[in-house]
N, C-alpha and C positions, 0 to 999 in steps of 0.2 A: 292548233289551238294558239292563241297568241299568249304572251307571258301576262296581260291585262287579266285572261280568262282565266289561266292558271291561279290567280294570287285574288281573285275572287271567287275560287272554289276553294281553295283555302281557308278564307274568310267565312264561307258559308259552313262547311266540314266541321272547323272549331267550334262554333258558335254553338253547335249542336253537343259539344264536347264541356261539361262540365267542368270537369278535373283537367286543367290546361297549364297547371305548374304555377312559377313563381311570375314569369314574367306574363303581362297581363296582356291580352288581345281587346285594343278599345273599343269600346263600342261608338257607332257615328255619330259624328257631330261632339266629338270630344276629344280632347288632346291632354299632353301635361305638360307643367309647368314646376319649377324649383320655388318651393313656400318656405319662406323665412318668419312668416307670423302666424299662430295660430291662434283665432279667437271664438271662446266657447259660449253659446247665447242656450236662453230657455226659451220653449217651444213659442213663448206670447213675445219674445225679442228680447227677453230682459237681459243685460251682458254681465255674464258668471265671471271670468278670469279671461287670460292670454298668457301666452308663451312663445318665446323666440325657440326657433326649430334649428339644429343643426343641419349641415349639409346633408347629412346620409336620411335623416328623421323629414325634411322636408323634399329629398328625392322625388320627383316622377309624380306629381300630385294630380290625379285626374281631375282636368276640370271640363265643362260646357265651353263650347267653341260656337260662335256662327260661322257663315261663311267667309264673311269679312274680318272677324277679328283672328279668326283662326292661322292666317297667312299676314299679323299685322304687323310694319316695318317700324311706320313713322304716322305723323297726324291721329287724329280722336277717334279712336278706333275701340270700345267696350267690351270686355268679358262679360257674358249673361249670369254669371255670378262670385268666384273668385277673382280676384285682380289685384292691380298696385296700388298703394293708399293713394295715389294722386287721384282714380278711380273713385275708390269707394268712400273715401273720409271725406265728409261735408264741412267738415271742420279745420281740413290740411293746410289753408293759405294761413291759420294762427299760428305754426309751428315751422311754416317752410319760409323762407326770405328768395330773396332773388328774382331770376324771372320766370321759373316755374310756380311763384307761390301762389298765383291763380288760377286755381283748378276749375271752376265753375262749370266751365265748358266740358270737362272732362266728367266732373260728378255729376252735369247735367245729362249727358249722354246715356252713362252708368245706370243713374236710376230710372230714367223712363223706358229703358228695356227692360230693367227688372220689374217695374211696374206693370208692364204689358203681356210679360211672362206671369205676374202675378194674378191679373185681373182676367187673364185667359180662363177657357175650360181646362184646363190641363196644369194647372197651379200645383201647388205640391206644399206641404206644412214649410218644409224648411225655406224653401222660396219666402215665406210670408213671414219666417220668422226674422230672417237676414233683411228684407224690405225695411219689417217695424224697426228695427234697433239702427240700421243708417241712415234713415231719415229723419233721426235727433241728432246726427250729426255731432256727435259725441265721441267717434270710434279714435283721434286722434289723442284727447283729454283723458280717454278709459288708459291708453296704449302708454301714456306718461305715468299716470297715476300708478299701474301696474309696474311701473319700471323698466318697462321691453324697449322704451324710447327715451333717451336721454338726451335733455337738454340744458343749453346755459343758462345758467343762473341769473345773465345783466341780462340779456338780448329775450329769455323765451324760446328761443329757435331752437331747433334740433340742431346736435351737433356736424358738424362736417366730416371731422375725422371717425366717427364713430360707425361701423360696422355690424351688420348680421348676418351670419355666416355668410363673408366676404362681400355682401351687399350693402352700400350706404344706405343708413334708416329712410331718407324719403324715398328711395325705389325699391322698398321691401316690398315684397308679393304676400298677400292675404288670403289663406284656404279658413273654412266655419267648420265648426262641431256645433250640431244644434240638439239637444237634448231631448228627449220623449219619443223617437225611434231608432233610425239607425244615427247614431249621433257624428260619426264622421261622414259629412256631404261626399268628400271624394269617392267613399266605397258603396256609396248606397243606390242599389240598383231600380228603387221607385222613382227617384230623382232623375237618373240618366233616361229612364222612359219618359219620364215626364217632360222633357227639355227638349228631347229625338220629337215628339208628338207636337209640342208648341214649333219646335223652327221648322217642321216639314210645314206647319201650315203659314209658316211669315216666309219661306221662300216664295214666290209667285213668278218665276223666270221658268216656262215649260217651253220643252222643244224636243225634237228627236235626238236621243242618246245613240254615238256611232258603235258602243260598244254592244247595247243589249238588243237595237232594233223599235226599240219602246218609246212609247213619248211621255217623257218625265220631267219631275224637276230636274233644271239641267244645271251647270256650275262651272267659271272660266276661273274660279281660285281654288287651287288646288291645294292640299297640305305639305308642309315642310315638316323638317323635323324628322327624316326619313332612316336616320344612321345613326342620330342622336339627340338628344333634347335641344342642343345649341344648333344642331343643323339647319341651316336657313336656305340652302339650294333645294329645287324641284325639279321633279320628274318632267310635269305637263304644266306648260305657262302659254297664255295667248296673250301677253303684254306689249301690244304696239303702238302704246300712246308716245313710248322715248325708245325701245327698242327694235321695232321696226322687223317684229319676229316674223308676221305674213303677210308684209304688204310689196306686192308685186305678181303675187300668185293668186289670193281670195282679195275679194271687194271686201269681208269680214270675217272675222275671228268667227262666226259660226258656219262657215264654210271650213276652215281651220279643220278645229274641231269642235266635238258637241258631246260632253260624257255627262251623265245623269249624275247628281252629287250623290245618290245612295251606291253608285257605283263605284266612283271614286273615292268616296269615305273607307269601303271595306276591301277596296285592292289597296291603298296605301299604307291603311293600317295592320294587313295580313303582311306586307313587305318590311314594313319596322317590326311586327311581331318576329319575324323569321331571322331578321338582322340580329334583335336583341337575343334572339332563343338559340342562335345556332351559326352566327355568322361569322367568317374570319375577315380579321382586318389586317392589312397590312397597311401600317404607318411608320411614322419617321424613325422607330426605332426598331422598326423588325418586330415588336413584340405584341401580343393580344392588349390590347387596353378597355375599360369600361367609358371613357371618355375618349373619342377618337378625334383625331385632327377634321377640318375640317376637307382636307383634299385628298383622306384617306380613301383606298379604294378598297371597299366592301365587298367582299363575297358568299353567297348563300347558297348552300343547296338543299334540295329538299323533294319530298316524292310525293305520289299521289295519297299515301299511307304517312305522309311524315318521317319515316325513316331516317334517323340522320347517318350519313353515309360521309359528311363533310370532312370527316378526321383525317382519313384515308385520301383525301385530294388536296388537302393543301400541306398535312403536316406526315410527319413521322417522327419517329422518337427523338427528342432532344436531353441535352444533357442538363439543361435550367427545370427540365420538369423530370417529374418520377415515376411515369408509366409509359409503356410503350402501348399504343392504339387503343388507349382507355385501359386496359388492364395490369394485373401486377406484374413485375417487372421480367419478363422471361428473356434467355438472350439464345437465341437457336443456333447453332456452333455447325450445324450441315446445309448444305444447300435446300437437300428434303427435306429438313425440317423447318426449315424457313418458310418455303412454299405451304406446307401444312399448318404453320402458325397464319400466315396470311389468311388460307382460304378460313381457317377459324375464325380469324378478326374481324373478315370482312362478310363472313355470309353469317357467323354462329351456328347457332341451331333455329334461324325464324326461317319458315319459308316465306316466300313474297310472289306475289301475283307477275307468271309471263310477263303480260299485256301492259304491266306499272311502267310510269314514266317517272324519269328522275331531271327537274330541272334545275340548272345551275345557272347564277344570274351573276353578276358584277357589275355595282354601280360606283361612279366617281363624280369629284367634281373639278373641275377646273378653273371655276370661281365658286364667290359664295353664294349664287345667286342659281346657279342652273347645274343639276344633276343628270348626268348620262348614264346608259347602260352597255358598260363598255365588253361586257362579253351575256349572251345567252344561247342557252343550247337546251334542245330538249333530247334526251337519250331514254331508249331503253335500260331500264333497272338491271334486266339479266346481264345486257350489253356492256354496261357501265362497269359493273363488279367484276366480268371478269377481264376490262381494259384496265382496273383498280390491280387485280391480280398479275394482269402480265406486266404493269409501270413497274412495282414494287420489286416481283421478281427479276426485272431485267436488269434495274438498274442496282440491287443487292449488292452490296460489299463486307466484305470483313473489317470490323472495326472496333474501337478501343475506346471506354468509357472511364476516363479518370475518375470519375465520380465516385461510380461502383465499380474501380478497379477488374473492370472483367472487359472479357473481349465477345464479340459475337457478329453476328450477319445479319442488318437490316439496311434498310432505303434512307431516302435524305428529304427532308423538309425541301420544298419549294424554294423557299426563302434561303436555307443554308445554303442551297445550289448556288443561287444568285448570289449570297455572299459572300460567296467560296470564288465564283467567275470573277465577281467585280469589286469586290469591300477593300478595303484596307483598314488595319487595323487603329481602334480610338483609342483614347488612353486609359479606359477602363480595360484594355486587352481584348476584347472584341472585336470582329470583323464586320465594319457597318458598311452599307451601299447608299449611295443618297437615294431619299425614297421616290425622285420621278424614273429611275434605272429600275428600283424594286418591283413600282404598277408596272412597267413595260414588259419587262419579262417574267412577271406571273402570269399575264395575258398568252406570252407567247408559248409557256409552259404547259398552262390546262390544258391545251389541245393532245400534247405529246401525253397527258395524261388519260383523259374521257374517250378520246378517238385513236389513239394509237399513233398520232402523225410523227414523223421524225423529228429526235431532236435538234434542236438549231445548233450548225457546226459550231461558228463564230462562239456558241458558251461554250463545248467543249474545247475549242482553241485555247481558250483564255484559261480556263481549268489545266490542262496541259501546263503553258506557260506560266501560271502562278507558280505550278507545283516544280517546276524546272529553277526556281528560284528562293531557294529556302533562306538566302540573308537578308528578303525582302519581309522576315519575320520577326520582332524581338521575342516572340512569344513560341517556343518549339509544338506546343498543341494547336495551333492556329495551322503551320504548315502539315502538320498532321492529318488536319481535318481535309485539308485542302486536297493532300493528295488521297485520302480517302473518297471523296465526294468526285475526283477526276477518274477514278477507276472506275467507279458506280455508272457515270455518267459515257464511258470508254467502254462500256458492257453494251450499253444502249448502243451506242454509235454501230458497235459491231452488229447487234442483233437490226438496226436500219438498215444496213447494207447487206443481210442476208450471207453474213462469213462466219457463221455458225455460233456455238455456244461458248463463252469467256468461262473458266472454270474461276470460282471464287477463291482458291487456295492454291497454292504452290504445285505446279505441274511437272514432275521430275524427267518427262518424256516429253518436254516443250523442245522445239529447236531455233526457234525464232530468235536472231542476231538481238535484238534489241529486248527483249523480255530477259534475254540469257546475263547481258550486259547489266540490266536493271538487278538482275541477281548478284551479282558482284560489287556494285556499289552498295547493294544492303547488307552484305558481307564485311566489306571494309569499313564503312560507317558502323556497326555493331562491334568489332574487333578493338575500333581506335577507342571508341567510349567507355568497353569494356574496362581499357588499361588506365582509365581517367582516376584520380582520388576523389573521394566523395564530393568532396568540396569543388573541383572542376567540371564533375558533370553536371553543376546549376551554370555555370558561367561560359564552359568554353565550348568552342564549334570542333566539328571531326574537318578531317580533310575531305571528306568524301562530300560534304556538306558546302564544303569552300569553294570546290572546284565543280560544285553538281551541274550549274549551269555553262559552261566549259564544255564539260563531261557529256552532256544533249547532242551538244555539236558537233565535237571530234573528240568521240569517244575512244578510240585506241589512243594519239598521243596523250590526253588526259590521263588515262587509266597508268599508264607508264609513271606520272607525277603523283597520284594517289598511290599509288602502291611502294615508289620510294619511300613517303614520307610515312607511309604504315608499318617497315620494316621496325624502326624503334619500339613501336607499340605492341607490335608483334612477340620483337625480347622482351620485354617488361612482363607481359603474362605467362613467361617461363612456360610450362608444360601445359598451359591452355590454349596456347596459340596453336596446339596440335591440330584443335577440335576444328579453327578458323582455316588453318591449311588445307582440311581435310574438306572443307565443305569446297574452298576455292577450286579444288582438283576437280571437285564432282560437277561443277559446273563449266571449268575450261572442257571438260573428256566433252562436252557437247558440242565445243566450238572449234572450227579448224582452223586451222593457221591463218589460212588466206582471210579467213569470216573475220576471225580475230584480230587480223592488222587491218581492216575495212575502218578507215577514217570518216566515213560518210556519218552526217546526221541521223540520231535515232530517229526511232516512230514512237508516238505513244505508248506504245506494246512496254518500254523499257520502264514507266512508272508501275504497270501490273507489275512486271520482275520484282522490281523494288519492295512493292506493297506486299508482295506474296511472300517474296524470301523473309521478308523483317518478321511477319508474321510467324514464318516457321521458326526462326533463329527464338523468337519470345516463347511459341511455346516447347520447343524442345528444351530450353533452359529454364522453363515451367517446371516440366516433368522429371528434369535432374535435381532442380532442388527438391522437388518431392519425394525421388526415390533417396 
């Protein structure tokens, strides 16, 4: 089954569900708009009052739309009920100057369309009231009298510099409240049904629908506003008059694509609903936002039963959040506990059908007019959940959370991996990556999570390279985060190459040369730092970090320099230096003289040694303090 069929299935399924939550699944032939003014009327069309709306109150007002008005960009094309002042105000020209002062064509298009709906067999009391009021042509005067619109005392025209909810007065969008039934016309289901029935009669273009195989009313004007209310990009378009979309392949647009209006509306509305409900956004800042950029990659995951598994595909714990995987903060401290935690987080106590599918879809736009499907996968739910366990367990690493002042085992958010591999520090101290690099690598990493593909070698290489250059970071916590991420991805790469399991903690039996040299670097770093005064700890850089990059390339020769510069600090520690000397001796005991004097570059395993032994020192220090 294709993605269009799966989305159509979501719509049909959710229409039967009366409790759909706060996110509204739009009825067909309807869209949303941001309203700035609300006008209240009596059932006979008598004006009652008007009020200006804040951005929050007027956001996502549901409005009926025709096939043409649903995707209008320019020209005269009226909405059926709620619209801008230029369309619905018969006295608009009395209060607006300049080129757009004559709105006669706009008002005529609007009022004639509303009249056809009113006079049809599918009319509605709210339509009658709104028509009766607007034909009096007093809307602008009433809004001025109510002090909703402000005019210049000398000219009598609207003040140009006055805005309502950020929109110029002349461009405001108006919605209606009609007393007598469900007063909020934008929430009246009977009004929805009235317009849908009338609109279906108005549509005369009937042809074969390529999606359903039925002869139905078809459309070549498909909805926009897929990712957000300001989104002008479309998934399906057959505009050959200027863009030459299909010419050279087909003789006319009906041969290229023919989709019924009903199918198109339901499929697009379902995708819009899924994105609003459980979408993951990859924006320029890397953060999830309600109002996304036009070029933002939107990812959405759903199952046949609409279970939400997306949080474990795109996300892991982030210090900016207060939760692990949507649960209360739990920090597993062993690999066994972490695997158990993953199973509970992913599977929970809820059973699922073995044959159920999970759909993963990503949409993005290179321009403001065209929306593309960047990724689409259909996976067995049981297989996906097993892959999620595999990914998070194989990339898990010991991490320190400064906000909670605790450490534990956890995996990494996709965004976090990319920022650590390619990002640089911004002015606020966070790692930031160019949006195009983020989007490209999100699409590269997702199959590693959902299908178990090998992690791209260049990402691991970049992480190791970044971790080997601590002087590139002004903030030490960023370097720590890069090391942790590198260790997690090195573990995954080791699984990909079938080289066995790498422990998440220090292994005293490890004989690998690079791993042991990393342990020595951790000891030298910790010993010098321990000798610093409290003021120096905030500003000084240890010699281990200063010579880190050189140490990774020429470990034997550089170690001599690091250790010679460490001696004064060991002397300053006094009796406490015995502890660090014992650590040095324990590590060197696993290194033969020949191996210790080997000056060839270290492998990425040295980062594991550093990270593991650094955690070991921290754990022992904490234990000593408690005792």
